[in-house]
C-alpha positions in Angstrom: 120.4 108.0 88.4 117.0 109.1 89.6 116.8 111.3 92.7 115.7 109.4 95.8 112.9 110.6 98.2 113.1 109.7 101.9 109.9 109.2 103.9 108.9 107.3 107.1 107.1 104.1 106.7 105.0 102.5 109.4 104.6 98.8 108.8 103.3 95.8 110.7 106.2 93.9 112.5 105.1 90.6 111.0 105.1 92.0 107.4 108.5 93.7 108.1 110.0 90.4 109.3 108.7 88.6 106.1 110.1 91.3 103.9 113.4 91.2 105.8 113.7 87.4 105.2 112.9 87.9 101.5 115.4 90.7 101.2 118.1 88.5 102.9 117.3 85.7 100.5 117.7 88.1 97.5 120.9 89.7 99.0 119.1 93.1 99.3 118.4 95.6 102.1 114.8 95.9 103.3 114.7 99.3 101.7 115.9 97.9 98.3 113.4 95.0 98.6 110.5 97.3 99.2 111.6 99.5 96.2 111.9 96.4 94.0 108.5 95.2 95.0 106.9 98.6 94.4 108.6 98.9 91.0 107.5 95.4 89.9 103.9 96.2 90.9 104.0 99.5 89.0 105.2 97.7 85.9 102.5 95.0 86.2 99.9 97.7 86.6 101.2 99.6 83.5 102.0 102.7 85.5 105.7 102.7 85.2 107.2 104.3 82.0 109.8 102.1 80.3 113.4 103.1 81.1 115.3 104.9 78.4 117.9 102.8 76.7 121.5 103.8 77.3 
């Protein structure tokens, strides 16, 4: 498993509330939802290396 990096994030309350609702709908925490969204955008932009097969 990759090492996790912690950092503070300042985010508009309205955006946070929308992400919270989306996370609830997907049975994720807000943190996991933000990580998921970032990972998906990195894939779409071609900036994320493919994961090694196990």
